[in-house]
Structure formats: structure tokens, C-alpha cells
C-alpha positions as CSV (number, residue, x, y, z in Angstrom):
1,M,7.2,-65.6,22.5
2,M,4.5,-65.8,19.8
3,H,5.6,-65.7,16.2
4,H,5.0,-62.3,14.6
5,G,2.9,-63.9,11.8
6,R,0.6,-65.5,14.4
7,R,0.3,-62.1,16.2
8,V,-0.7,-60.4,13.0
9,Q,-3.3,-63.1,12.3
10,L,-4.7,-62.8,15.8
11,A,-4.9,-59.0,15.6
12,D,-6.7,-59.3,12.3
13,E,-9.2,-61.7,13.8
14,V,-9.8,-59.5,16.8
15,L,-10.6,-56.5,14.7
16,R,-12.9,-58.5,12.3
17,R,-14.8,-59.9,15.2
18,F,-15.0,-56.4,16.7
19,A,-16.4,-55.0,13.5
20,S,-19.1,-57.7,13.3
21,A,-20.1,-57.1,17.0
22,L,-20.3,-53.4,16.4
23,R,-22.4,-53.8,13.3
24,A,-24.8,-56.2,15.1
25,A,-25.2,-53.5,17.9
26,Q,-26.0,-50.9,15.2
27,F,-28.7,-53.1,13.6
28,Y,-30.2,-54.9,16.5
29,S,-31.3,-54.4,20.1
30,V,-29.3,-55.5,23.2
31,Q,-31.5,-58.6,23.6
32,H,-31.2,-59.8,20.0
33,P,-29.5,-63.2,19.6
34,L,-27.2,-61.9,16.8
35,V,-25.7,-59.4,19.2
36,A,-24.9,-62.2,21.7
37,Q,-23.5,-64.3,18.9
38,N,-21.2,-61.7,17.6
39,V,-20.1,-60.5,21.1
40,S,-19.3,-64.2,21.9
41,G,-17.2,-64.4,18.8
42,F,-15.3,-61.3,19.7
43,G,-14.7,-62.7,23.2
44,E,-13.3,-65.9,21.8
45,A,-10.8,-63.9,19.6
46,L,-9.8,-61.8,22.7
47,S,-9.3,-65.0,24.8
48,L,-6.6,-66.2,22.4
49,V,-4.8,-62.9,22.8
50,F,-5.2,-63.0,26.6
51,D,-3.4,-66.3,26.7
52,N,-0.2,-64.2,26.2
53,Q,-0.9,-60.8,27.7
54,Q,-3.1,-59.1,30.3
55,T,-4.4,-56.3,28.2
56,V,-5.4,-55.6,24.6
57,T,-5.4,-52.1,23.1
58,L,-7.2,-51.3,19.9
59,G,-5.9,-48.1,18.6
60,V,-6.0,-45.8,15.5
61,V,-2.6,-44.3,14.7
62,A,-2.1,-42.2,11.6
63,G,-5.1,-43.7,9.9
64,E,-4.1,-47.3,10.6
65,F,-5.2,-49.9,13.1
66,V,-2.8,-51.0,15.8
67,V,-3.7,-54.0,18.0
68,G,-1.2,-53.8,21.0
69,D,2.0,-53.1,19.1
70,V,1.0,-54.8,15.9
71,P,0.0,-52.4,13.1
72,L,-2.4,-53.8,10.5
73,I,-1.5,-52.1,7.2
74,R,-3.7,-54.3,5.0
75,A,-6.7,-52.1,4.2
76,S,-9.5,-54.7,3.8
77,T,-12.9,-53.4,3.1
78,A,-14.3,-54.4,6.5
79,L,-11.5,-52.9,8.5
80,T,-11.5,-49.7,6.4
81,A,-15.2,-49.3,7.2
82,L,-14.5,-50.0,10.9
83,L,-11.8,-47.4,11.0
84,K,-14.1,-44.8,9.6
85,R,-16.8,-45.7,12.0
86,L,-14.5,-45.2,15.0
87,Q,-13.3,-42.0,13.6
88,R,-16.8,-40.7,13.2
89,A,-17.6,-41.7,16.8
90,G,-14.5,-39.8,17.9
91,V,-12.6,-42.9,19.3
92,E,-8.9,-43.3,19.0
93,R,-8.2,-46.2,21.3
94,I,-10.0,-48.9,23.3
95,T,-8.2,-50.8,26.1
96,I,-9.7,-54.2,27.2
97,D,-8.4,-56.0,30.3
98,R,-8.4,-59.7,30.9
99,G,-11.6,-60.7,32.8
100,V,-13.9,-58.6,30.6
101,T,-17.4,-59.9,30.6
102,P,-19.9,-60.3,27.6
103,D,-22.2,-57.8,29.3
104,E,-19.3,-55.2,29.2
105,V,-18.6,-55.9,25.6
106,T,-22.3,-55.6,24.7
107,T,-22.4,-52.3,26.6
108,L,-19.3,-51.1,24.7
109,M,-20.8,-51.9,21.3
110,H,-24.1,-50.2,21.9
111,A,-22.3,-47.2,23.4
112,L,-20.1,-46.9,20.3
113,A,-23.1,-47.2,18.0
114,A,-24.8,-44.4,19.9
115,L,-21.7,-42.2,19.8
116,E,-21.5,-42.6,16.0
117,A,-25.2,-41.8,15.6
118,T,-25.1,-38.6,17.8
119,A,-21.9,-37.4,16.1
120,A,-23.4,-37.8,12.7
121,I,-26.2,-35.4,13.5
122,G,-24.1,-33.0,15.5
123,R,-25.7,-33.6,18.9
124,E,-23.9,-33.3,22.2
125,E,-22.3,-36.6,23.0
126,A,-23.1,-38.6,26.2
127,A,-20.3,-39.8,28.4
128,M,-19.2,-43.5,28.0
129,P,-20.8,-45.8,30.5
130,S,-18.7,-47.3,33.2
131,M,-17.1,-50.6,32.3
132,P,-14.5,-52.0,34.8
133,H,-12.5,-53.9,32.2
134,I,-12.8,-51.5,29.2
135,H,-11.4,-48.0,28.8
136,V,-12.2,-45.8,25.8
137,G,-9.9,-42.9,24.7
138,R,-11.7,-40.1,22.9
139,I,-10.5,-37.5,20.3
140,Q,-10.5,-34.0,21.7
141,V,-13.7,-32.0,21.2
142,Q,-11.9,-29.2,19.2
143,Q,-10.7,-31.8,16.7
144,R,-14.3,-33.0,16.2
145,A,-15.5,-29.4,15.8
146,D,-12.9,-28.8,13.1
147,A,-14.0,-31.9,11.3
148,G,-17.5,-30.5,11.2
149,T,-16.4,-27.6,9.0
150,V,-15.9,-30.0,6.0
151,D,-19.3,-31.5,6.4
152,T,-20.3,-31.4,2.7
153,T,-16.9,-32.7,1.7
154,A,-17.2,-35.6,4.1
155,V,-20.6,-36.5,2.7
156,R,-19.2,-36.4,-0.8
157,Q,-16.4,-38.7,0.3
158,L,-18.9,-41.1,1.9
159,Y,-20.9,-41.2,-1.3
160,G,-17.8,-41.9,-3.3
161,D,-16.8,-44.7,-0.8
162,A,-20.3,-46.2,-1.1
163,T,-20.0,-46.2,-4.9
164,R,-16.6,-47.9,-4.7
165,L,-17.9,-50.5,-2.3
166,A,-20.8,-51.2,-4.6
167,S,-18.3,-51.8,-7.4
168,E,-16.5,-54.2,-5.2
169,L,-19.8,-56.0,-4.4
170,W,-20.5,-56.4,-8.1
171,D,-17.0,-57.7,-8.8
172,M,-17.2,-60.2,-5.9
173,T,-20.6,-61.4,-7.0
174,T,-19.2,-61.9,-10.6
175,A,-16.2,-63.8,-9.4
176,E,-17.6,-65.8,-6.5
177,G,-21.3,-66.1,-7.3
178,R,-22.5,-64.1,-4.3
179,P,-21.9,-60.8,-2.6
180,D,-20.4,-60.2,0.8
181,P,-23.4,-59.4,3.1
182,E,-21.1,-57.6,5.6
183,Q,-19.8,-55.3,2.9
184,A,-23.3,-54.6,1.7
185,R,-24.3,-53.6,5.2
186,T,-21.2,-51.4,5.3
187,V,-22.5,-49.5,2.3
188,V,-26.1,-49.1,3.7
189,D,-24.8,-48.1,7.1
190,S,-22.6,-45.4,5.7
191,L,-25.5,-44.0,3.6
192,A,-27.8,-44.0,6.6
193,Q,-25.2,-42.2,8.7
194,A,-24.6,-39.7,5.9
195,A,-28.3,-39.0,5.6
196,A,-28.5,-38.3,9.3
197,Q,-25.4,-36.0,9.0
198,N,-26.4,-34.1,6.0
199,R,-29.5,-35.3,4.1
200,T,-29.5,-32.3,1.8
201,A,-26.0,-32.9,0.5
202,L,-26.5,-36.6,0.1
203,M,-29.8,-36.2,-1.9
204,A,-28.0,-33.6,-4.1
205,L,-25.2,-36.0,-4.8
206,T,-27.6,-38.6,-6.2
207,A,-28.2,-36.3,-9.1
208,L,-24.6,-35.4,-9.8
209,K,-23.5,-38.6,-11.5
210,D,-20.9,-39.7,-14.0
211,Y,-22.5,-42.0,-16.6
212,D,-19.3,-44.1,-16.8
213,N,-20.2,-45.4,-13.3
214,Y,-23.9,-45.6,-13.9
215,T,-24.2,-49.3,-12.7
216,F,-22.7,-48.5,-9.3
217,T,-24.1,-45.0,-8.7
218,H,-27.5,-46.5,-9.6
219,M,-27.1,-49.1,-6.9
220,V,-26.2,-46.5,-4.3
221,N,-28.9,-44.0,-5.4
222,V,-31.7,-46.6,-5.4
223,S,-30.6,-47.5,-1.8
224,I,-30.7,-43.8,-0.8
225,L,-34.0,-43.1,-2.4
226,T,-35.6,-46.2,-1.1
227,M,-34.5,-45.4,2.5
228,A,-35.7,-41.8,2.1
229,Q,-39.2,-42.9,1.1
230,A,-39.2,-45.5,4.0
231,R,-38.2,-42.9,6.5
232,A,-40.9,-40.6,5.3
233,L,-43.4,-43.4,6.1
234,G,-42.1,-43.6,9.6
235,I,-39.8,-46.7,9.1
236,D,-36.5,-46.6,10.9
237,G,-33.9,-48.8,12.6
238,V,-33.4,-52.3,11.4
239,V,-36.2,-52.3,8.9
240,L,-35.0,-49.1,7.3
241,R,-31.6,-50.6,6.7
242,E,-33.1,-53.8,5.3
243,F,-35.0,-51.7,2.8
244,G,-31.7,-50.0,2.0
245,L,-30.0,-53.4,1.5
246,A,-32.8,-54.4,-0.9
247,G,-32.4,-51.2,-2.8
248,L,-28.7,-51.6,-3.1
249,M,-28.9,-55.2,-4.3
250,H,-32.0,-55.0,-6.5
251,D,-30.1,-55.3,-9.8
252,I,-27.3,-57.7,-8.7
253,G,-28.7,-60.3,-11.1
254,K,-27.3,-58.3,-14.0
255,V,-23.8,-59.7,-13.2
256,R,-25.0,-62.7,-15.2
257,T,-26.1,-60.5,-18.2
258,P,-23.6,-60.6,-21.0
259,A,-21.5,-57.5,-21.0
260,E,-22.2,-56.7,-24.6
261,I,-25.9,-56.4,-23.8
262,L,-25.6,-54.7,-20.4
263,N,-23.2,-52.1,-21.8
264,K,-24.9,-51.6,-25.2
265,T,-25.2,-48.0,-26.2
266,S,-28.0,-48.3,-28.7
267,A,-31.5,-49.7,-28.4
268,L,-31.9,-53.3,-27.4
269,T,-33.4,-55.8,-29.8
270,Q,-36.3,-57.8,-28.5
271,P,-34.2,-61.0,-28.0
272,E,-31.6,-58.9,-26.1
273,Y,-34.4,-57.4,-24.0
274,E,-35.6,-60.9,-23.1
275,I,-32.1,-61.7,-21.9
276,I,-31.8,-58.6,-19.7
277,K,-35.2,-59.3,-18.1
278,R,-33.7,-62.5,-16.7
279,H,-31.8,-60.4,-14.1
280,V,-34.7,-60.5,-11.7
281,V,-34.7,-64.3,-11.5
282,D,-30.9,-64.4,-11.4
283,G,-30.8,-61.8,-8.7
284,A,-33.3,-63.6,-6.5
285,E,-31.3,-66.9,-6.9
286,I,-28.0,-65.2,-6.0
287,L,-29.4,-63.5,-3.0
288,R,-31.3,-66.5,-1.7
289,S,-28.1,-68.5,-1.7
290,T,-26.2,-65.7,0.2
291,P,-26.2,-66.3,3.9
292,D,-27.1,-63.6,6.5
293,L,-29.3,-61.5,4.2
294,P,-32.8,-60.5,5.3
295,A,-35.6,-62.3,3.4
296,V,-36.8,-59.0,1.9
297,V,-33.6,-58.6,-0.2
298,P,-34.2,-61.5,-2.7
299,I,-37.9,-60.7,-2.7
300,V,-37.2,-57.2,-4.0
301,A,-34.7,-58.4,-6.5
302,F,-37.4,-60.7,-7.9
303,E,-40.3,-58.2,-7.8
304,H,-38.9,-54.8,-8.5
305,H,-40.1,-54.8,-12.2
306,L,-43.6,-56.0,-11.3
307,R,-46.4,-53.5,-11.1
308,I,-49.5,-53.5,-9.0
309,D,-51.7,-53.9,-12.0
310,G,-50.0,-57.2,-12.9
311,T,-47.8,-55.9,-15.7
312,G,-44.0,-55.9,-15.7
313,Y,-41.8,-58.9,-15.4
314,P,-41.2,-61.8,-14.8
315,V,-44.0,-62.4,-17.2
316,A,-47.0,-64.4,-15.9
317,V,-46.0,-63.7,-12.3
318,R,-48.8,-61.9,-10.5
319,R,-48.8,-60.5,-7.0
320,T,-52.0,-59.5,-5.3
321,D,-50.1,-57.3,-3.0
322,L,-46.5,-56.3,-3.7
323,N,-44.1,-56.0,-0.8
324,L,-43.8,-52.4,0.4
325,A,-40.0,-52.5,0.0
326,T,-40.6,-53.6,-3.6
327,Q,-42.9,-50.7,-4.3
328,L,-40.6,-48.1,-2.9
329,C,-37.6,-49.7,-4.7
330,G,-39.6,-49.8,-8.0
331,I,-40.4,-46.1,-7.8
332,A,-36.7,-45.2,-6.9
333,D,-35.5,-47.5,-9.7
334,V,-37.6,-45.8,-12.4
335,Y,-36.9,-42.3,-11.2
336,D,-33.1,-42.7,-11.0
337,A,-32.9,-44.5,-14.3
338,M,-34.9,-41.8,-16.1
339,R,-33.1,-38.9,-14.6
340,S,-29.6,-40.3,-15.3
341,K,-27.5,-39.0,-18.1
342,R,-25.8,-41.8,-20.1
343,R,-24.1,-42.0,-23.5
344,Y,-27.3,-43.0,-25.2
345,Q,-29.8,-41.2,-23.0
346,K,-30.4,-37.6,-21.9
347,S,-31.5,-37.1,-18.4
348,M,-35.2,-36.3,-18.1
349,P,-36.5,-33.5,-15.8
350,T,-38.4,-34.7,-12.7
351,E,-41.7,-33.4,-14.0
352,R,-41.6,-35.8,-17.0
353,I,-40.5,-38.7,-14.7
354,L,-43.4,-38.1,-12.3
355,A,-45.7,-38.1,-15.3
356,V,-44.5,-41.6,-16.2
357,L,-45.0,-42.8,-12.6
358,Q,-48.6,-41.4,-12.8
359,T,-49.4,-42.9,-16.2
360,N,-52.2,-45.5,-16.9
361,D,-54.4,-43.7,-14.4
362,G,-52.0,-44.7,-11.6
363,R,-52.6,-48.4,-12.0
364,Q,-48.9,-49.4,-12.2
365,F,-47.6,-47.6,-9.1
366,N,-49.4,-46.9,-5.8
367,Q,-50.3,-43.3,-6.2
368,Q,-50.2,-42.6,-2.4
369,L,-46.6,-43.7,-2.5
370,V,-45.9,-41.6,-5.6
371,R,-47.3,-38.6,-3.9
372,R,-45.2,-39.2,-0.8
373,F,-42.2,-39.6,-3.1
374,V,-42.9,-36.2,-4.6
375,Q,-43.1,-34.7,-1.1
376,V,-39.7,-36.2,-0.3
377,I,-37.8,-35.3,-3.4
378,G,-39.9,-32.4,-4.8
379,V,-40.7,-31.7,-8.4
380,Y,-37.4,-29.8,-8.3
381,P,-35.1,-31.9,-6.1
382,V,-32.5,-30.5,-3.7
383,G,-29.3,-29.6,-5.6
384,N,-31.1,-29.0,-8.9
385,L,-30.5,-25.8,-10.8
386,V,-33.6,-23.9,-11.8
387,R,-34.5,-20.7,-13.7
388,L,-37.0,-18.6,-11.8
389,D,-39.9,-16.4,-13.2
390,T,-37.7,-13.4,-12.6
391,G,-35.0,-14.8,-14.9
392,E,-32.6,-15.5,-12.1
393,T,-30.9,-18.8,-11.7
394,A,-31.0,-20.6,-8.3
395,V,-30.1,-23.9,-6.6
396,V,-32.9,-25.8,-4.8
397,V,-31.9,-26.1,-1.1
398,R,-35.1,-27.4,0.4
399,V,-38.3,-29.1,-0.8
400,N,-41.6,-27.6,0.1
401,A,-43.9,-30.6,0.9
402,A,-47.0,-28.5,0.8
403,D,-46.3,-27.3,-2.8
404,P,-43.5,-29.3,-4.4
405,H,-43.6,-27.0,-7.5
406,R,-42.4,-24.0,-5.4
407,P,-39.3,-25.0,-3.3
408,H,-37.0,-23.0,-1.1
409,V,-34.1,-21.9,-3.3
410,R,-30.8,-20.0,-3.2
411,V,-30.5,-17.4,-6.0
412,V,-26.9,-17.3,-7.4
413,L,-27.1,-15.8,-10.9
414,S,-28.8,-12.6,-12.1
415,P,-31.1,-12.6,-15.1
416,D,-28.1,-11.8,-17.4
417,G,-26.1,-14.6,-16.0
418,R,-23.8,-12.7,-13.7
419,R,-22.9,-14.3,-10.4
420,L,-24.4,-12.5,-7.4
421,G,-21.9,-11.1,-4.9
422,K,-24.2,-12.2,-2.1
423,P,-26.6,-15.1,-3.0
424,Y,-29.9,-14.9,-1.2
425,D,-32.5,-17.5,-0.1
426,V,-36.2,-17.3,-0.9
427,S,-39.2,-19.6,-0.3
428,L,-41.0,-19.4,-3.6
429,W,-44.4,-20.3,-2.1
430,H,-44.3,-17.2,0.1
431,N,-44.4,-14.8,-2.9
432,E,-47.2,-13.9,-5.2
433,P,-46.6,-13.9,-9.0
434,G,-46.0,-10.3,-10.2
435,S,-44.7,-9.1,-6.9
436,G,-41.2,-8.5,-8.3
437,W,-39.8,-11.3,-6.1
438,P,-39.2,-14.9,-7.4
439,S,-42.4,-16.9,-6.9
440,T,-42.2,-19.9,-9.4
441,V,-39.8,-22.1,-11.3
442,A,-39.9,-21.3,-15.0
443,A,-37.7,-24.3,-16.0
444,P,-35.0,-26.6,-14.9
445,V,-31.4,-25.6,-15.9
446,D,-28.8,-28.1,-17.3
447,P,-25.8,-27.7,-15.0
448,G,-23.5,-28.1,-18.0
449,T,-24.7,-24.7,-19.3
450,V,-23.8,-22.5,-16.3
451,D,-20.7,-22.1,-14.2
452,V,-22.3,-23.1,-10.9
453,E,-21.4,-26.2,-8.7
454,P,-24.7,-26.9,-6.8
455,L,-23.1,-28.8,-4.0
456,S,-20.7,-26.0,-3.1
457,V,-23.7,-23.6,-3.0
458,L,-25.5,-25.9,-0.6
């Protein structure tokens, strides 16, 4: 009989190979060589288990993985992410018989990826395809329906998980000199899935930040905002997630910046500013030496402070045509940094930030991209509190691309600050000024000044 320690080791290897194969299926088409490579690796791990038994069952029991009768209690990042992916897809066990073929495994991986995607947006799930040597056990429909009632809570948790994983990426890069690309993809994949599930709540969460975690929330927010812009331009699939990876890792070079400079709460001196500017070169070096990252990721790390008019840094570096991912990430980076509240900085309203993006006659940022960005996030982004021309207070629930100054809002407080017993929705652009109905935003409202939690309103 196989020693227990060896069984645990094999079980761990099977799940890790499974996670890699599933991720490859999420990112790439059936014919892509990386899919075949990861399916082959999973098959090799299975073959070692099949030397001692006829069947392997991968199960989820009480929030833990069980391979056969071997529970894996160690909650590594990769396996935690895999567990959540299977739960989102509604899968509680997968039984694989000896004799399984690579084609069957490939079919399984793409079917699971499709299940997760359809579950995320609430669509009716298709039946699993027939696989002679593979049997998938599903969570009952009623359980899935119940899970949908905590949709906003789930998105909040996903955002928190992404921030925690970003922190782990930072710590790993500090300790080992490079990030874990698999973990980085886990973050981006979870954000992409959350956006498909509830884009409104996810965009709102990017504005509700704790300045103590600015470094990591900024990584997550720039990834979200970069992907949101890319999706608005018609970019999807693998390229969308590559843009998301670039946004997530754009500032990773700051792990080499001395902590006393990076965390300084007062204005930087010129010598300190010169040191912090090195992060673009450091980031490119770190990411170029990290295997399995798309080429665009180190490019964006190097370029994201360059501007289309040749200004920015690295100094004396000019690009006749900045990468599109760089330009989207640069807009997201400036926007998120300026609207973030920190110990030494008040958050700026979106109108002022957009004015910065449009300064210098639009020579620094591509104004077509800036206009599209405004259409995506609005002058008053989703989740923001605003005071209306009627004196009422409302939460922005939807951006109006035709007129970003007049969004769709949910009115929650009367002019004298009393909470309405029954909040009501109104599209500001439908109403004429002076009609007695809200028609314009008078001013943004600091959420710290009113007793309203925007996400719960959404």
C-alpha cells in the first residue's frame, strides 16, 4: 500500500495540474498548444494515481478538496482559487476512470470553463457533454439559486480576495524577485468573472477604498479599469485578460523602491522623485525575467508613465505610437491615483480628474480614448453619492453614455437629509430643469458626511 505522505503528494500534484489545465482552457482555444501541454501534464499526474487504483474522484467536501479519500487541508493560493472556480461552476465532484483520453480531458476543461462563465452572468446552464471516462456531479439548482441572492456580497468578497492575492504577489516579488504568473492570472480571472456577474457592484467597489491598502487596491482597480476600457473597445477573451494582467502588474517595480520613500506621507523631494521614477525600468526587468507572462505585461510596466506627446518617464524615451494597453493603463492609473483618498491626499471628484486627462490640449492622452473612458465610468461613476438639483441625495446606479453628466440615479435622502421610506430611480437626462423632478447633479457628496452605504443601495 502506498505511504500516506506519498498519496497526499500525488493528490496535491493532481489538483495543481488540474488547475493549470482549467486555466489554459479559460484563456485559450481548444487547438492552442498551451491547452494540450497542460492537459498532458494533468494526464501524467493521473497516470501515477492510476498505477494504484482504477478511478480518481476529485471532490469538494465542506469547503475542502478531497482526492479519493485524501483530504487536502493546505489552502495554497492556487488550490483556493480552483475551489472557488468549481463552486462558481456548480461542481462538487469529478470522477475520472482509468483509460481517460486527452480529448476527454480537453472537453472537460472547456466545459467547466463554459459552466463558470454562464453561471457568472446568470444564464441557463448547458448539460455537460458526454465523456465515457469522466463523470461530473453537480450542485442542485436550488442551491445555486440561493447563492444568487447574495450576489453583491459575493462580488465584495471577490474584490477582497483579489486585493489579498495582489498583496501576496507583491510579497512574493519582494522575497523571490518575481511574481507567480499563475497567481496573477487567478486575480485577473476572478475580476473578469466578477465583472460578468455584476459589473455595477465591481465598478462601485473600486471607489470604496481603504487608504491603508492603497498599493494593493490600486493594482486591482487599475486592472479592472483597464479591462473595462478594453471591453468597451470590443476587446475580449485572451487579449482582454492580457490587458488585465498588464494593469495588475504595472507598478510591480515599486517593490524595489525604498519603503521610506514609497510610504512617505509628505511631498517627495526631487532626489526621492528620481528614485521612485525608476520603478518603470525595475518593473520591466522583473516581468521580462518572469516566465509565462504575455509580452505586453513588461511593455506596459515600462511605458505606463510615458505620454503620446513624448513627455513622462523614463526620460529621453520616446515612442511614436504607444501600445494600446499602455494608453488604457495610463488613463486608469492617473484616474485611480487622483480619486483615491490617502493620508496625505484628499480624493478628487471625477470632473477634476477628467480635466487633468484633457489638459495640454489633449496632447498627453489620446482624447478618443479619454472620451470612451468617460462613457464607461461617467462623470459621476456608479456607486458615487451625488446631490441633485432638487436638493435630494442619490446613488449613481448607471452611467448614461449619451450624456455622462446626467446619469441614472437612485434617490435615497430627502432635501433635509431624511432617508426615504421607498427610494426611487430616475434617469436625469429624461427630465427638464425646473420640471420639479431631478434633472442634473448639483455636486458630488462625500460618503463620510451621510449615513448611506452605496453598495447596499445598489
